[in-house]
N, C-alpha and C positions, 0 to 999 in steps of 0.2 A: 104382460106381453113384451116382446122385443128385448128379452134378456139373453145373455150369452154366458155359457160355461165352457172354458177352454183349459186344456192341459191339466185336467183334474181327475180325482178318484172319488167316485160316489158309491157308497156301500149301504145296502139295506139289509140289516140282520134279521129283522122281524117283519118287514114289509117291502115296499118298492124302493129301489134306488132313486128312481125318478117317476113321478106321477103328474101328468099334464091333464088337468080337468077343468070343467066349467068354462070352456071356450078359450083356454090359453092358446095364444097365437104368436107366431113369429119369434119363437125362442130357438136358440141354436146351441148345439153341443159339438165341440170340436176337440179332436185329439184327446179323448178322455176314456177312462175305464169305468164301466158301470157294472157292478156285481151285486148279486143278491144271495141270501141264504134262507129265504122263506119258501116253504114247499108249495103254497097256493097263491103267492103274490108275484105277478110278473116283475121282472127287474126294471124294464122300461115300459111304462103303461101310458098310452095315449087314449084318453076317453073323451070323445066329443070335442076334440081340439084340433085346430087346423093350422097349416102353414108353419109347422115346426120342422127342424132339420137336425140330423145327426151325420157328422162327417169325420172320416179318419178315426173312428172310435172302435172300442171293443165292448160288447155286451155279453155277459156270461152269467149263467145260472147253474151252479154245480149240483143243486139238490131239488129244484122245483120243477113244476109242470110247464111253466110258461116263462119265456125269456123276454122277447119283445112282443108287445100285445097292442093292437089297434082296434078300437071298438066305438060304439055309440055314435056312429056317423063321422068318425075322424076322417078328414079329407085333406088332400093337398099337402100332406107331410112327406118328407123325403129322408131316405137313409142312403148314404153313398160311401164307397171306399171303406167299408166297415166289416167287422166280423161279429156274427151273432151265433152263439153256440151254447149248448146245455148238455148235461151229462146224465140226467135221469132216464129211466127206461121208457117213459111215455111222454117225454117233454117235447115241446115245439120250439125250434130256434126262433121262429117268427110266426105270429098268428093274427089273422084278420077276421073280425066278426062284425059284419055290418059296417065296414070301412071301405070307402071308395075314393078313387082318383088319387091314390098315393103312389109314390115312386121308390123303388129299391134298385140301386144300380151298383155295379162294380164291387160286389160284396160276396162274402161267404156266409151261407145260411145252412148250418148243419149240426147234427148231433150224432156222435159215435154209437149211441145206444137208443136214441129216440127218433124224432121226425125232423125234417127240414122245415118246410113251410106249409101252412094250410090257410086257404081263403074260404070262408063259409058265411052263411046267413046273409046273403045279398051283398057280398064284397065285390063290387063291380068297377070296371074301368081303371083298374090298377095297372101300373107299368113295372115290369120286372125285367131289367136289361143287364146283360153281361154279368151274370151271377153264377156262382157254383152252389147248387142245392145238393145236400147230402143227407140221407137218412139211413142210419145203421141198423134199425130194427126191422126184421123181416115181416113183422105184422103191420107195418105202416108204410107210407110213401115218402119219398124225398120231397115231392111237391104235389099237393092234394087240393082239388077244387070241389066244393060241395055247395050246391045251390048258389053259385056265383057266375056272373056273366061278363063277357066282353073285356076280360083281362088279357094283357099282352105280354108274352114271354119271348125274349129275343136274345140271340148271341150268348146263350147260356149252356152250362153243363149240368145235367141232372144224373145222379148216380145213387143206387142202392145196392149193396153187395148181396143182399138176401131178399129184399122186398121189391115192390113195384116202385119204379122211379117217378113216373108221371101218372096221376090218377084223376080222372074226371068222373064225378058221381052226382046222381040225384038232381036232375034238372040244371046242371051246369051247361051253359050254351054260349056260343059266340066267342069262346076263348081261342086265342091263337098262340102257337109256338112256332117260331121261325129261326132259321140258322142256328139251331141248337143241337146238342148231342144228348141222347137219352140212353143210358145203359143200366142194366140190371142183371142180377144173378137169380132172380125169382123164377120159379117154375110156372108162374101165372102169365106174366108179360112184363116187358119194359114199360109200355104205356097201356093202361087198362081203362076201359070205358064201361060205366055201369049206369044205366038210365040217364045217359047224357047225350045230347044231340047237337049237331051243327057246330062242333068245335073243329 
C-alpha cells in the first residue's frame, strides 16, 4: 500500500500492465502510460482493492477486450484527467463488475470500434463526472448500465455514431444523468431503457 508510480511506462505483453489485488490500497499512478497486448487480460485491473488513484495518465489496449477493469468489490478508487481507450471490436474502455463508490472524472472513455463504459453486476453509487463517453460500435452503447443502481453521471458528453449512446438495462434503477449531452446516430434511440425503472 501507499506506493506511487509517476512519469512511467508500464507494458503488459502477456498479461496486465497493472494488477491491484488482495486489498492493495492507497497506490497512485500519475502521468504514466499503461498499455497491454493480451486479448483477455485488462491493462489496468483493480480487483478487491480500494482507495487507489490514476491521474493524468493514458490507458490503452490495442488488441484486447478489456482496458480498465474494476471488480471484486473494488471501492473508493479514482481516475481523473485521463484517457482510456481500446481498439478491438468488442472492447470496453472501462468496465465495472461488482465495483461501487468509485469516481471517474474529467476523462475520455472511448473506443472507435467497441464500447465506452459498462457498469454491471451490482456496480452501485459510482460517480462519473465531466467525462466524454464514446462507443463506435453500432451494436453496443457508449455508456451501459446493467443491474446497477444509484450511479451518478453529470456534466458529460455521451456519443455513439451508430449505436445507442446511453443504455439502462435489466433492473438498473436510481441512476441519474444531469447536465449532460446524449447524441446518437442509432435508429433505436439516443437513450434506451429496457426492463429498467426509476432512473
